[in-house]
C-alpha positions as a printed NumPy array, in Angstrom:
array([[-25.909,  -5.044, -15.799],
       [-26.645,  -5.505, -12.094],
       [-22.979,  -6.36 , -11.495],
       [-21.851,  -3.127, -13.152],
       [-24.372,  -1.078, -11.193],
       [-23.142,  -2.623,  -7.953],
       [-19.551,  -1.819,  -8.87 ],
       [-20.482,   1.801,  -9.648],
       [-22.245,   2.09 ,  -6.29 ],
       [-19.192,   0.749,  -4.447],
       [-16.969,   3.129,  -6.425],
       [-19.126,   6.129,  -5.451],
       [-18.886,   5.087,  -1.792],
       [-15.094,   5.028,  -2.018],
       [-15.091,   8.52 ,  -3.528],
       [-17.282,   9.736,  -0.669],
       [-14.938,   8.103,   1.852],
       [-11.938,   9.922,   0.381],
       [-13.74 ,  13.268,   0.574],
       [-14.645,  12.555,   4.201],
       [-10.973,  11.944,   5.098],
       [-10.351,  15.694,   5.052],
       [-13.034,  16.172,   7.699],
       [-11.8  ,  13.437,  10.038],
       [-10.112,  14.637,  13.19 ],
       [ -7.386,  12.733,  14.979],
       [ -8.763,  11.444,  18.287],
       [ -5.695,  10.585,  20.353],
       [ -6.396,   8.362,  23.312],
       [ -4.048,   6.509,  25.584],
       [ -3.602,   2.883,  24.553],
       [ -1.185,   0.252,  25.714],
       [  1.191,  -1.135,  23.107],
       [ -0.005,  -4.641,  23.977],
       [ -3.644,  -3.659,  23.326],
       [ -2.778,  -2.432,  19.838],
       [ -0.772,  -5.583,  19.124],
       [ -3.677,  -7.759,  20.347],
       [ -6.15 ,  -5.987,  18.05 ],
       [ -3.896,  -6.479,  15.041],
       [ -3.276, -10.108,  16.041],
       [ -7.053, -10.705,  16.183],
       [ -7.403,  -9.392,  12.634],
       [ -4.536, -11.62 ,  11.487],
       [ -6.066, -14.648,  13.221],
       [ -9.402, -14.052,  11.495],
       [ -7.729, -13.647,   8.11 ],
       [ -5.677, -16.807,   8.666],
       [ -8.937, -18.759,   9.027],
       [-10.306, -17.743,   5.638],
       [ -7.294, -17.425,   3.357],
       [ -4.433, -19.379,   1.934],
       [ -1.933, -16.712,   2.961],
       [ -0.325, -17.126,   6.399],
       [ -0.18 , -13.872,   8.392],
       [  2.201, -13.461,  11.319],
       [  2.409, -10.584,  13.779],
       [  5.487,  -9.717,  15.813],
       [  6.073,  -6.887,  18.25 ],
       [  9.124,  -5.25 ,  19.718],
       [  8.441,  -2.859,  22.547],
       [  7.367,  -2.611,  26.144],
       [  3.982,  -4.314,  26.477],
       [  2.488,  -1.74 ,  28.806],
       [  4.047,   1.284,  27.154],
       [  1.468,   4.039,  26.732],
       [  0.78 ,   5.158,  23.202],
       [ -1.184,   8.33 ,  22.538],
       [ -2.691,   7.446,  19.169],
       [ -5.932,   7.419,  17.241],
       [ -6.328,   3.659,  17.445],
       [ -9.122,   3.551,  14.857],
       [ -6.951,   5.363,  12.302],
       [ -3.989,   3.098,  13.035],
       [ -6.153,  -0.009,  12.625],
       [ -7.611,   1.333,   9.377],
       [ -4.091,   1.929,   8.059],
       [ -3.04 ,  -1.603,   9.003],
       [ -6.209,  -3.073,   7.449],
       [ -5.483,  -1.305,   4.158],
       [ -1.842,  -2.401,   4.145],
       [ -2.802,  -5.949,   5.057],
       [ -5.449,  -6.083,   2.329],
       [ -2.878,  -5.041,  -0.279],
       [ -0.26 ,  -7.463,   1.037],
       [ -2.7  , -10.396,   0.937],
       [ -3.674,  -9.536,  -2.625],
       [ -0.063,  -9.839,  -3.813],
       [  1.436, -12.403,  -1.431],
       [  2.417, -15.843,  -2.653],
       [  1.968, -17.524,   0.729],
       [  2.823, -15.242,   3.652],
       [  2.508, -11.751,   5.09 ],
       [  4.413, -10.427,   8.075],
       [  3.325,  -7.516,  10.258],
       [  5.84 ,  -6.096,  12.696],
       [  5.136,  -3.38 ,  15.259],
       [  7.812,  -1.616,  17.241],
       [  8.253,   1.343,  19.495],
       [ 11.434,   3.358,  19.709],
       [ 13.24 ,   5.546,  22.204],
       [ 12.252,   8.507,  20.008],
       [  8.576,   7.774,  20.823],
       [  7.884,   6.524,  17.311],
       [  5.471,   3.741,  16.528],
       [  6.608,   1.871,  13.443],
       [  4.539,  -0.713,  11.636],
       [  5.952,  -2.815,   8.814],
       [  3.917,  -4.985,   6.468],
       [  5.878,  -7.32 ,   4.22 ],
       [  4.674,  -9.9  ,   1.729],
       [  6.423, -12.579,  -0.309],
       [  4.859, -11.543,  -3.613],
       [  6.506,  -9.963,  -6.651],
       [  7.2  ,  -6.625,  -4.961],
       [  6.818,  -3.215,  -6.539],
       [  7.795,  -2.536, -10.111],
       [  9.506,   0.788, -10.711],
       [  6.218,   2.25 , -11.963],
       [  4.24 ,   0.949,  -8.987],
       [  6.836,   2.357,  -6.598],
       [  6.247,   5.814,  -8.06 ],
       [  2.46 ,   5.664,  -8.451],
       [  1.069,   3.199,  -5.898],
       [  0.049,   5.916,  -3.404],
       [ -1.844,   7.925,  -6.031],
       [ -5.637,   7.71 ,  -5.792],
       [ -7.267,   5.175,  -8.109],
       [ -3.958,   3.754,  -9.314],
       [ -3.887,   0.128, -10.344],
       [ -2.101,  -1.698, -13.103],
       [ -3.537,  -3.769, -15.944],
       [ -3.319,  -6.993, -13.953],
       [ -5.398,  -5.495, -11.135],
       [ -8.053,  -4.191, -13.546],
       [ -9.078,  -7.817, -14.096],
       [ -9.955,  -8.001, -10.395],
       [-13.037,  -5.803, -10.792],
       [-13.276,  -5.006,  -7.073],
       [-10.016,  -3.137,  -6.645],
       [-10.27 ,   0.674,  -6.736],
       [ -6.63 ,   1.587,  -6.082],
       [ -7.197,   3.757,  -3.012],
       [ -5.937,   1.725,  -0.03 ],
       [ -2.387,   3.11 ,  -0.023],
       [ -3.674,   6.601,  -0.779],
       [ -6.074,   6.505,   2.172],
       [ -3.361,   5.053,   4.416],
       [ -0.938,   7.812,   3.463],
       [ -3.538,  10.511,   4.206],
       [ -4.313,   8.956,   7.602],
       [ -0.596,   8.678,   8.411],
       [ -0.116,  12.352,   7.595],
       [ -3.11 ,  13.299,   9.764],
       [ -1.362,  11.473,  12.609],
       [  1.887,  13.311,  11.859],
       [  3.511,  10.299,  10.246],
       [  4.763,   8.884,   6.998],
       [  4.142,   5.917,   4.73 ],
       [  7.04 ,   4.502,   2.715],
       [  7.229,   1.807,   0.046],
       [ 10.168,  -0.452,  -0.736],
       [ 11.04 ,  -3.902,  -1.952],
       [ 12.471,  -6.334,   0.557],
       [ 15.983,  -7.578,  -0.056],
       [ 14.482, -11.084,   0.178],
       [ 11.755, -10.315,  -2.378],
       [  8.244,  -9.005,  -1.944],
       [  6.821,  -5.625,  -1.064],
       [  7.724,  -3.831,   2.152],
       [  5.512,  -0.998,   3.404],
       [  6.319,   0.966,   6.544],
       [  4.409,   3.567,   8.475],
       [  5.681,   5.554,  11.401],
       [  4.351,   8.287,  13.628],
       [  4.9  ,   9.799,  17.022],
       [  2.931,   8.401,  19.927],
       [  3.566,  11.342,  22.263],
       [  0.573,  13.071,  23.761],
       [ -0.054,  16.247,  21.796]])
């Protein structure tokens, strides 16, 4: 009974978090590309210490390029994508960050798991979506991709799902890093 009560409490917190997303304001601040990469690398290093999935981070861009982003939102997006990728990965997750001449920050998270089924591809970004296999988990509420998509949109960006040609899921986010 205590386990079910705890799960209900955690579920109510997630519902509150989703409602609060509408109220969150984007707080753009100047960040260097290298600073963002370092923060994501630190998260990957910590996760590599506790899991059996190997996480690698690569970056393509000018190290000292200035990004006008809400770093906390970007890190929350990456954390959600990384959490999902780890859940489904067989043994590895790759995170790639890049900047473009069009002033777009792109972040790709790829795993070597089973990838998205056709149904998951259509529904994975819906709130509280999870399949029968995930229901066994008991701790998964099916909101990570939904929250990430909302945060991307708040930052003027997009979140896209695909399957890698080499197998596994491939999730990409992109948004402008121009000062607004």
